C-alpha positions as CSV (number, residue, x, y, z in Angstrom):
1,X,-22.9,5.7,-21.7
2,X,-21.7,9.1,-20.5
3,X,-18.8,7.7,-18.5
4,X,-15.4,9.4,-18.6
5,X,-12.1,8.4,-17.2
6,X,-9.1,10.7,-17.0
7,X,-5.8,9.9,-15.2
8,X,-2.1,9.5,-15.2
9,X,-0.1,6.3,-14.7
10,X,3.2,4.6,-15.3
11,X,2.0,4.0,-18.9
12,X,1.6,7.7,-19.6
13,X,4.2,9.6,-17.6
14,X,7.4,9.1,-15.6
15,X,7.5,9.0,-11.8
16,X,8.7,12.6,-11.4
17,X,5.6,13.7,-13.3
18,X,2.9,11.4,-12.0
19,X,3.9,12.0,-8.3
20,X,2.8,15.6,-8.8
21,X,-0.8,14.3,-9.2
22,X,-0.8,12.0,-6.1
23,X,-3.8,12.7,-3.9
24,X,-3.9,11.9,-0.2
25,X,-7.2,10.6,1.3
26,X,-8.2,14.1,2.5
27,X,-7.3,15.6,-1.0
28,X,-9.5,12.9,-2.6
29,X,-12.5,13.8,-0.4
30,X,-12.0,17.5,-1.1
31,X,-11.7,17.0,-4.8
32,X,-14.9,14.9,-4.9
33,X,-16.8,17.6,-3.1
34,X,-15.9,20.0,-6.0
35,X,-16.4,17.6,-8.9
36,X,-20.1,18.2,-9.3
37,X,-19.4,21.6,-10.7
38,X,-18.9,19.7,-14.0
39,X,-22.5,18.5,-14.1
40,X,-21.4,15.1,-13.0
41,X,-24.0,12.8,-11.5
42,X,-21.4,10.5,-9.9
43,X,-17.6,10.4,-9.5
44,X,-14.9,8.2,-8.1
45,X,-11.2,9.2,-7.6
46,X,-8.4,7.0,-6.4
47,X,-4.7,7.6,-6.2
48,X,-1.7,5.2,-5.7
49,X,2.0,5.5,-6.1
50,X,1.7,4.6,-9.8
51,X,-1.6,6.1,-10.9
52,X,-4.3,8.6,-10.2
53,X,-7.6,8.1,-12.0
54,X,-10.9,9.9,-12.0
55,X,-14.2,8.3,-13.2
56,X,-17.1,10.5,-13.9
57,X,-20.7,9.9,-14.9
58,X,-21.9,13.0,-16.7
59,X,-25.5,14.2,-17.1
60,X,-24.9,14.7,-20.8
61,X,-22.1,14.2,-23.4
62,X,-21.0,17.9,-23.4
63,X,-18.3,17.4,-20.7
64,X,-14.7,17.8,-21.9
65,X,-12.0,15.3,-20.8
66,X,-9.5,18.2,-20.9
67,X,-11.6,20.1,-18.3
68,X,-11.4,17.1,-16.0
69,X,-7.6,16.8,-16.6
70,X,-7.1,20.5,-15.7
71,X,-9.3,20.1,-12.7
72,X,-7.0,17.4,-11.3
73,X,-3.9,19.4,-12.2
74,X,-5.4,22.6,-10.7
75,X,-6.3,20.8,-7.4
76,X,-2.6,19.9,-7.0
77,X,-1.3,23.2,-8.3
78,X,0.8,21.2,-10.7
79,X,0.5,23.4,-13.8
80,X,4.2,23.8,-14.1
81,X,4.9,20.1,-13.9
82,X,2.0,18.2,-15.6
83,X,0.7,18.7,-19.1
84,X,-2.5,17.5,-20.6
85,X,-0.4,15.2,-22.8
86,X,1.0,13.4,-19.7
87,X,-2.5,12.2,-18.9
88,X,-4.9,9.7,-20.7
89,X,-8.7,9.9,-21.2
90,X,-11.1,7.2,-22.0
91,X,-14.9,7.1,-22.5
92,X,-17.8,4.7,-22.2
93,X,-16.9,1.0,-22.8
94,X,-13.2,1.8,-23.1
95,X,-13.2,3.4,-19.6
96,X,-15.0,0.3,-18.2
97,X,-12.6,-2.1,-19.8
98,X,-9.7,0.0,-18.4
99,X,-11.1,-0.1,-14.9
100,X,-11.5,-3.9,-15.1
101,X,-7.9,-4.2,-16.3
102,X,-6.7,-2.1,-13.4
103,X,-8.7,-4.1,-10.8
104,X,-7.4,-7.4,-12.2
105,X,-3.7,-6.3,-12.0
106,X,-2.9,-6.6,-15.6
107,X,-2.4,-2.8,-16.1
108,X,-0.1,-2.6,-13.1
109,X,3.7,-1.8,-13.3
110,X,4.1,-5.2,-11.5
111,X,2.0,-7.5,-13.6
112,X,-0.6,-9.2,-11.4
113,X,-0.2,-6.7,-8.5
114,X,-2.4,-7.9,-5.7
115,X,-2.5,-4.6,-3.8
116,X,-4.3,-2.6,-6.5
117,X,-7.7,-4.2,-5.9
118,X,-7.7,-3.0,-2.3
119,X,-6.6,0.5,-3.4
120,X,-9.5,0.7,-6.0
121,X,-11.9,-0.4,-3.2
122,X,-10.6,2.3,-0.9
123,X,-11.2,4.9,-3.7
124,X,-14.8,3.7,-4.2
125,X,-15.5,3.7,-0.4
126,X,-14.3,7.3,-0.2
127,X,-16.7,8.2,-3.0
128,X,-19.5,6.4,-1.3
129,X,-18.8,8.2,1.9
130,X,-18.8,11.6,0.1
131,X,-22.1,10.7,-1.7
132,X,-20.6,10.8,-5.2
133,X,-21.0,7.1,-5.9
134,X,-24.6,6.3,-6.9
135,X,-26.2,3.5,-8.6
136,X,-24.0,3.5,-11.7
137,X,-20.6,3.7,-9.9
138,X,-21.8,1.1,-7.4
139,X,-22.6,-1.3,-10.2
140,X,-19.5,-0.5,-12.1
141,X,-17.1,-0.9,-9.2
142,X,-18.8,-4.0,-7.8
143,X,-18.3,-5.6,-11.2
144,X,-14.6,-4.4,-11.2
145,X,-14.2,-6.1,-7.8
146,X,-15.7,-9.2,-9.2
147,X,-13.2,-9.2,-12.1
148,X,-10.3,-8.8,-9.6
149,X,-11.6,-11.7,-7.5
150,X,-12.1,-13.9,-10.4
151,X,-8.7,-13.1,-11.9
152,X,-7.0,-14.3,-8.7
153,X,-9.3,-17.3,-8.2
154,X,-9.4,-18.6,-11.8
155,X,-5.9,-17.8,-13.0
156,X,-2.4,-17.6,-11.6
157,X,-1.9,-14.0,-12.6
158,X,-0.8,-13.1,-9.1
159,X,1.2,-16.2,-8.3
160,X,5.0,-16.4,-8.0
161,X,7.5,-13.7,-6.8
162,X,8.3,-11.0,-9.3
163,X,10.7,-9.0,-7.2
164,X,14.1,-10.3,-5.8
165,X,13.1,-9.4,-2.3
166,X,9.9,-11.5,-2.4
167,X,11.7,-14.2,-4.3
168,X,14.2,-14.6,-1.5
169,X,11.4,-15.0,1.0
170,X,9.5,-17.4,-1.3
171,X,12.6,-19.6,-1.6
172,X,13.0,-19.6,2.2
173,X,9.4,-20.8,2.5
174,X,10.1,-23.7,0.1
175,X,13.1,-24.9,2.3
176,X,11.4,-24.3,5.6
177,X,7.7,-25.2,5.6
178,X,7.0,-23.4,8.9
179,X,8.7,-20.0,9.1
180,X,7.1,-19.3,12.5
181,X,9.7,-21.6,14.1
182,X,12.7,-20.0,12.3
183,X,15.0,-17.1,12.9
184,X,16.1,-14.8,10.1
185,X,19.1,-12.4,10.1
186,X,18.9,-9.5,7.6
187,X,22.2,-7.7,7.0
188,X,21.6,-4.2,5.8
189,X,18.8,-1.6,6.2
190,X,18.5,-0.2,2.7
191,X,15.5,-0.5,0.4
192,X,16.0,-4.1,-0.7
193,X,16.8,-5.2,2.9
194,X,13.7,-3.4,4.2
195,X,11.4,-5.0,1.5
196,X,12.9,-8.4,2.4
197,X,12.4,-7.9,6.1
198,X,8.8,-6.7,5.5
199,X,8.0,-9.8,3.4
200,X,9.5,-12.0,6.1
201,X,7.3,-10.4,8.7
202,X,4.3,-10.8,6.4
203,X,5.1,-14.6,6.3
204,X,5.1,-14.5,10.2
205,X,8.8,-15.3,10.6
206,X,9.4,-16.5,14.2
207,X,12.3,-14.2,15.0
208,X,13.7,-11.3,12.9
209,X,17.2,-9.9,13.5
210,X,18.4,-6.7,11.7
211,X,22.0,-5.5,11.6
212,X,23.5,-2.6,9.8
213,X,26.8,-0.6,10.0
214,X,24.7,2.3,11.2
215,X,23.0,1.0,14.3
216,X,20.3,3.7,14.3
217,X,19.1,2.6,10.8
218,X,19.0,-1.0,12.0
219,X,16.9,0.0,15.0
220,X,14.5,2.0,12.9
221,X,13.9,-0.9,10.5
222,X,13.7,-3.4,13.4
223,X,11.0,-1.3,15.0
224,X,9.1,-1.1,11.7
225,X,9.1,-4.9,11.1
226,X,8.8,-5.9,14.8
227,X,12.3,-7.3,14.8
228,X,15.5,-6.9,17.0
229,X,18.4,-4.8,16.1
230,X,21.9,-6.3,16.4
231,X,25.1,-4.2,16.5
232,X,27.1,-4.7,13.3
233,X,30.2,-5.8,15.2
234,X,28.2,-8.6,16.8
235,X,26.2,-10.0,13.9
236,X,28.5,-13.0,13.4
237,X,27.4,-14.1,16.9
238,X,23.8,-14.0,15.7
239,X,24.6,-16.5,12.9
240,X,24.6,-19.3,15.5
241,X,20.8,-19.0,15.8
242,X,20.0,-17.9,12.3
243,X,18.2,-20.3,10.0
244,X,18.0,-17.7,7.2
245,X,20.6,-15.1,6.4
246,X,19.9,-12.4,3.8
247,X,22.6,-9.9,3.1
248,X,22.2,-6.6,1.1
249,X,25.0,-4.2,1.8
250,X,27.7,-2.4,-0.2
251,X,30.7,-4.0,1.4
252,X,33.3,-4.3,-1.4
253,X,34.3,-7.7,0.0
254,X,33.0,-11.0,1.2
255,X,31.6,-10.5,4.7
256,X,30.7,-14.2,5.1
257,X,33.0,-17.0,4.2
258,X,33.1,-20.8,4.7
259,X,35.3,-20.4,7.8
260,X,32.8,-18.2,9.5
261,X,30.1,-20.8,9.2
262,X,32.5,-23.7,10.0
263,X,33.4,-22.0,13.3
264,X,29.8,-21.9,14.3
265,X,29.2,-25.7,14.0
266,X,29.7,-26.4,17.6
267,X,27.4,-23.6,18.9
268,X,24.9,-23.9,16.1
269,X,22.0,-26.3,16.4
270,X,21.5,-29.0,13.8
271,X,19.6,-27.9,10.7
272,X,20.1,-26.3,7.3
273,X,21.1,-22.7,6.7
274,X,19.5,-20.7,3.9
275,X,21.7,-17.9,2.7
276,X,20.6,-15.2,0.2
277,X,23.2,-12.8,-1.3
278,X,21.5,-9.6,-2.6
279,X,24.6,-7.6,-2.5
280,X,26.3,-5.9,-5.5
281,X,29.2,-6.7,-5.5
282,X,28.4,-10.0,-3.8
283,X,28.6,-10.1,0.0
284,X,28.9,-13.9,0.4
285,X,31.8,-16.1,-0.7
286,X,30.4,-18.4,-3.4
287,X,32.4,-21.3,-1.8
288,X,29.7,-21.3,0.9
289,X,27.5,-23.2,-1.5
290,X,29.8,-26.2,-1.3
291,X,29.2,-26.6,2.4
292,X,27.0,-29.3,3.7
293,X,23.5,-28.2,4.7
294,X,24.0,-24.7,3.4
295,X,21.9,-23.4,0.6
296,X,23.2,-20.2,-1.2
297,X,21.4,-18.2,-3.8
298,X,22.6,-14.9,-5.4
299,X,20.9,-12.2,-7.5
300,X,21.4,-14.2,-10.8
301,X,19.5,-17.2,-9.3
302,X,16.7,-14.9,-8.0
303,X,16.4,-13.0,-11.2
304,X,16.0,-16.2,-13.1
305,X,13.2,-17.2,-10.8
306,X,11.6,-13.8,-11.1
307,X,11.8,-14.0,-15.0
308,X,10.2,-17.4,-15.0
309,X,7.4,-16.3,-12.7
310,X,6.8,-13.2,-14.8
311,X,6.6,-15.3,-18.0
312,X,3.9,-17.5,-16.3
313,X,2.0,-14.4,-15.3
314,X,2.1,-13.0,-18.9
315,X,0.7,-16.3,-20.1
316,X,-2.3,-15.8,-17.9
317,X,-3.2,-12.4,-19.4
318,X,-5.5,-13.8,-22.1
319,X,-7.5,-15.7,-19.5
320,X,-8.0,-12.5,-17.5
321,X,-9.0,-10.6,-20.7
322,X,-11.7,-13.3,-21.2
323,X,-13.0,-12.7,-17.7
324,X,-13.1,-8.9,-18.5
325,X,-14.9,-9.5,-21.8
326,X,-17.7,-11.5,-20.0
327,X,-18.2,-9.0,-17.2
328,X,-18.0,-6.0,-19.6
329,X,-20.8,-7.6,-21.6
330,X,-22.8,-7.9,-18.3
331,X,-22.2,-4.2,-17.5
332,X,-23.2,-3.1,-21.0
333,X,-26.4,-5.2,-20.9
334,X,-27.3,-3.8,-17.5
335,X,-26.8,-0.2,-18.6
336,X,-28.8,-0.7,-21.8
337,X,-31.6,-2.3,-19.9
338,X,-31.9,0.9,-17.8
339,X,-32.6,3.0,-20.9
340,X,-36.2,4.3,-21.0
341,X,-37.6,2.4,-23.9
342,X,-36.3,-1.1,-22.9
343,X,-37.6,-0.5,-19.4
344,X,-41.0,0.6,-20.6
345,X,-41.1,-2.4,-23.0
346,X,-40.1,-4.8,-20.2
347,X,-42.8,-3.4,-17.8
348,X,-45.5,-3.6,-20.5
349,X,-44.6,-7.2,-21.4
350,X,-44.6,-8.1,-17.7
351,X,-48.0,-6.7,-17.0
352,X,-49.4,-8.2,-20.2
353,X,-48.1,-11.6,-19.3
354,X,-49.8,-11.3,-15.9
355,X,-53.0,-10.2,-17.5
356,X,-53.0,-13.1,-20.0
357,X,-52.2,-15.7,-17.4
358,X,-55.1,-14.6,-15.1
359,X,-57.6,-14.3,-18.0
360,X,-56.6,-17.7,-19.2
361,X,-57.3,-19.2,-15.8
362,X,-60.7,-17.7,-15.5
363,X,-62.0,-17.1,-19.0
364,X,-64.2,-20.2,-18.9
365,X,-66.3,-18.7,-16.1
366,X,-67.6,-16.2,-18.6
367,X,-70.2,-16.7,-21.3
368,X,-68.7,-16.9,-24.8
369,X,-70.3,-13.6,-25.7
370,X,-68.6,-11.8,-22.8
371,X,-65.1,-13.1,-23.3
372,X,-64.2,-10.4,-25.8
373,X,-65.3,-7.8,-23.3
374,X,-63.1,-9.4,-20.6
375,X,-60.1,-9.1,-22.9
376,X,-60.9,-5.4,-23.6
377,X,-61.6,-4.5,-20.0
378,X,-58.5,-6.2,-18.6
379,X,-56.3,-4.6,-21.2
380,X,-57.7,-1.1,-20.3
381,X,-57.1,-1.8,-16.6
382,X,-53.5,-2.7,-17.2
383,X,-52.9,0.3,-19.5
384,X,-54.3,2.6,-16.8
385,X,-52.1,1.0,-14.1
386,X,-48.9,1.5,-16.1
387,X,-49.8,4.8,-17.6
388,X,-48.4,6.9,-14.7
389,X,-45.2,4.9,-14.2
390,X,-44.5,5.1,-18.0
391,X,-45.1,8.9,-18.0
392,X,-42.8,9.3,-15.1
393,X,-40.1,7.3,-16.8
394,X,-40.3,9.4,-20.0
395,X,-40.4,12.7,-18.1
396,X,-36.8,12.9,-17.0
397,X,-36.2,16.6,-17.6
398,X,-34.3,18.4,-14.9
399,X,-33.2,15.1,-13.3
400,X,-29.6,13.9,-13.2
401,X,-28.6,10.9,-15.2
402,X,-27.9,9.1,-11.9
403,X,-31.4,9.9,-10.7
404,X,-33.0,8.6,-13.9
405,X,-31.0,5.4,-13.7
406,X,-31.9,5.0,-10.0
407,X,-35.6,5.3,-10.9
408,X,-35.5,2.7,-13.7
409,X,-33.4,0.3,-11.6
410,X,-35.9,0.6,-8.7
411,X,-38.8,-0.1,-11.0
412,X,-37.1,-3.1,-12.5
413,X,-36.3,-4.5,-9.1
414,X,-39.8,-3.8,-7.8
415,X,-41.4,-5.8,-10.6
416,X,-38.6,-8.3,-11.0
417,X,-38.1,-7.4,-14.6
418,X,-34.5,-8.5,-14.6
419,X,-33.3,-11.3,-12.5
420,X,-29.8,-11.1,-10.9
421,X,-27.1,-13.4,-12.3
422,X,-25.8,-16.3,-10.2
423,X,-22.6,-14.3,-9.6
424,X,-24.6,-11.4,-8.2
425,X,-26.5,-13.7,-5.9
426,X,-23.2,-15.2,-4.7
427,X,-21.6,-11.7,-4.3
428,X,-24.4,-10.6,-2.1
């Protein structure tokens, strides 16, 4: 299997190196247009914040992984920043297994990452649009998508929050079943606050209020998450309508104390208040936890939750690896079946089975002395019928590997030599 994979990821290089090999959608398309210079039948390239990977099906085994590495480095003019040693290279079955691990999320920086599958799909779709994804890459990536789907359906590899911002929202969802009827107040507009606000919007929070000491930053974030900006000197007034309060600012003191909540009791409607303190140092007075109908969680509580979820995900990795093993076997068997000799054997056996069946049905119509002649004549007819297809299969000179695979796959489908698996039928 002349499959090569070269790339860079969080496993091989730090962020300041791998960001030099990040490809935009346009850059991916332009790179694919040039990749055939390497005698590649097919190619797929995808790039995310944590990885850039190039998969290539070569016409022969003479291609050099280093040449592919330098191709990517050269396309980004990153010679002064990225070395060959910062990148990895894999071949044949190892490359297939790696792709399946990526698609399932177990090779991600955040174990069980659910976004990577869509990013891999985007890369494949770009290659399909550019005409660099033929029969082999189509089969390979469709199986990778199946691995990703099965990993999420048959295991809990993607369950449970593994970031404090998402853990905060997950906790809020446990306390309030229907977030669409709730109001959240996010204090701060930094990275953590933005992630939390984004997750709240993703959970379809009913009303989202954003406040920050710099009103302009609050307004920018509010616009981004379809929320409403609140001036910092008026955020205490917004507490009266907030069911969820999440604070993540560098204040150096407690900005919310029991007295602040006590003073709101008359104006505040009945119901629990969920308070998350993501600040370092803490923004919320721990005494708030002692108040009736107030639930306070800080970073320690959230980190404990994240660690427990991460442990559960790690325990699911062997199950995902079992799925990968099964689909990898299917990929290997499919590729082996497309080799010339197995295809010729399968075609010959198919035609001979048809001949024997028809002869058996009608042999009694012939005189005993003619039956041997029937066998001889029907065998000659079958051999003449399959002679040209077999000759064409053997004569693959000057044709790309992808073209040869396409020819054998078409023949197998035409004669029904290999039946699709139940999973393939379901996928289609």
